[in-house]
C-alpha positions as CSV (number, residue, x, y, z in Angstrom):
1,M,-1.1,-25.0,25.5
2,E,-4.1,-27.0,24.3
3,R,-5.0,-26.9,20.7
4,S,-8.1,-24.9,21.3
5,E,-6.2,-22.3,23.3
6,F,-3.7,-22.0,20.5
7,I,-6.4,-21.4,18.0
8,V,-8.2,-18.9,20.2
9,K,-5.0,-17.0,20.8
10,F,-3.7,-16.9,17.3
11,Y,-6.6,-17.1,14.9
12,D,-9.6,-14.8,14.1
13,K,-12.8,-15.5,15.9
14,A,-14.4,-16.9,12.7
15,Y,-11.9,-19.8,12.8
16,E,-12.1,-20.7,16.4
17,D,-14.4,-23.7,15.7
18,K,-12.0,-25.1,13.1
19,S,-9.7,-28.0,13.7
20,I,-5.9,-27.5,13.5
21,E,-6.0,-29.7,10.4
22,E,-8.5,-27.4,8.8
23,L,-6.5,-24.3,9.7
24,V,-3.6,-25.5,7.5
25,Y,-5.8,-24.8,4.5
26,A,-7.4,-21.6,5.8
27,P,-6.6,-18.3,4.2
28,V,-3.5,-16.6,5.6
29,S,-5.8,-13.8,6.8
30,A,-7.3,-16.3,9.3
31,I,-4.3,-15.6,11.5
32,S,-5.1,-12.8,13.9
33,G,-3.4,-9.6,12.8
34,V,-3.1,-10.6,9.1
35,S,-5.5,-8.3,7.2
36,D,-7.1,-9.1,3.9
37,S,-4.7,-6.4,2.4
38,D,-1.7,-8.1,4.0
39,A,-2.9,-11.4,2.5
40,A,-3.3,-9.8,-1.0
41,D,0.3,-8.5,-0.7
42,L,1.6,-11.9,0.2
43,K,-0.3,-13.5,-2.7
44,E,1.1,-10.9,-5.1
45,A,4.7,-11.2,-3.9
46,F,4.9,-15.0,-3.4
47,G,1.6,-16.7,-4.3
48,I,0.9,-17.3,-0.6
49,E,-2.8,-17.9,-0.1
50,T,-3.1,-20.4,2.8
51,V,-1.6,-20.8,6.3
52,E,0.3,-23.8,4.8
53,D,1.7,-21.7,2.0
54,L,3.1,-19.2,4.4
55,A,4.6,-21.9,6.6
56,T,6.3,-23.7,3.7
57,N,7.2,-20.8,1.5
58,G,10.7,-21.3,0.0
59,Y,11.8,-17.7,0.6
60,V,10.7,-18.0,4.2
61,K,12.8,-21.2,4.6
62,L,15.8,-19.6,2.9
63,A,15.5,-16.6,5.3
64,Q,15.3,-19.0,8.3
65,G,18.4,-20.9,7.1
66,I,20.4,-17.7,6.5
67,N,19.3,-16.4,9.8
68,C,20.4,-19.6,11.6
69,F,23.7,-19.7,9.7
70,S,24.3,-16.0,10.5
71,G,23.7,-16.6,14.2
72,C,25.9,-19.7,14.3
73,S,28.6,-18.9,11.8
74,G,31.3,-18.5,14.5
75,Q,30.5,-21.9,15.9
76,I,30.2,-23.9,12.6
77,L,33.0,-22.5,10.5
78,D,36.7,-23.2,11.1
79,K,38.6,-20.1,12.2
80,A,40.3,-19.8,8.8
81,F,36.9,-19.3,7.2
82,E,35.1,-17.1,9.8
83,S,34.1,-13.7,8.6
84,T,32.1,-11.0,10.2
85,E,30.3,-10.8,6.9
86,Y,28.6,-14.2,7.6
87,E,27.4,-12.8,11.0
88,K,25.8,-9.9,9.2
89,L,23.9,-11.9,6.6
90,A,20.7,-11.8,8.6
91,Q,20.7,-8.1,8.7
92,K,20.7,-7.8,4.9
93,P,17.5,-6.7,3.1
94,V,15.1,-9.5,2.1
95,S,15.8,-8.6,-1.5
96,A,19.3,-10.0,-1.0
97,I,17.7,-13.4,-1.3
98,S,17.9,-14.5,-4.9
99,G,14.4,-14.4,-6.4
100,I,13.0,-11.7,-4.1
101,S,12.5,-8.6,-6.1
102,D,12.5,-5.0,-4.8
103,N,8.8,-5.0,-5.4
104,D,8.3,-8.3,-3.4
105,A,10.4,-6.7,-0.6
106,A,8.2,-3.6,-0.7
107,L,5.1,-5.8,-0.4
108,L,6.6,-7.7,2.6
109,K,7.4,-4.3,4.2
110,K,3.8,-3.1,3.6
111,A,2.2,-6.3,4.9
112,F,4.4,-7.1,7.9
113,G,6.9,-4.3,8.3
114,I,9.7,-6.7,7.2
115,D,13.0,-5.2,6.1
116,T,15.6,-7.8,6.8
117,I,16.2,-11.5,6.3
118,Q,16.1,-11.9,10.1
119,E,12.8,-10.2,10.3
120,L,11.3,-12.5,7.7
121,A,12.8,-15.6,9.4
122,E,11.5,-14.6,12.8
123,N,8.1,-13.1,11.8
124,K,5.4,-14.0,14.3
125,Y,2.8,-14.8,11.6
126,V,5.3,-17.1,9.8
127,L,6.0,-18.8,13.2
128,I,2.2,-19.2,13.9
129,A,1.7,-20.7,10.4
130,Q,4.6,-23.1,10.9
131,T,3.4,-24.1,14.3
132,T,-0.1,-24.8,12.9
133,V,1.3,-27.0,10.2
134,A,3.5,-28.9,12.6
135,M,0.6,-29.4,15.0
136,A,-1.6,-30.7,12.2
137,A,1.1,-33.1,11.2
138,M,1.4,-34.4,14.8
139,C,-2.4,-34.9,14.9
140,L,-2.2,-37.0,11.8
141,L,0.6,-39.1,13.3
142,I,-1.5,-39.7,16.4
143,V,-4.5,-40.9,14.3
144,I,-2.3,-43.3,12.3
């Protein structure tokens, strides 16, 4: 998918003329499907304002790490340490992550319908933001 196709597919029309590097600093509401109200909830819960903020948010990264561990726990832990509890970590509510309050969890639910750690880790808007940031970094490497 060419950069312009990516932008057209995943960003609001008002941002179609922006470069991928510019989109990193665009408001999170520039992503198609993220409303101004959703963006306000993300800002209140986690201080997320830009696409980059969403892509690099510490709670998002924790959720992705927990989700990955949960999905791989039977493959990475010795049999003596395996537990079905590890496999169920991704299904815990997002408020199970230290630092995410019940109010923050309610705002995630309101903005994106997120209930679980897995849902936060795999959220399509998060993945669009992370892809945007990665593509912008690759563009910078090509220029250098």
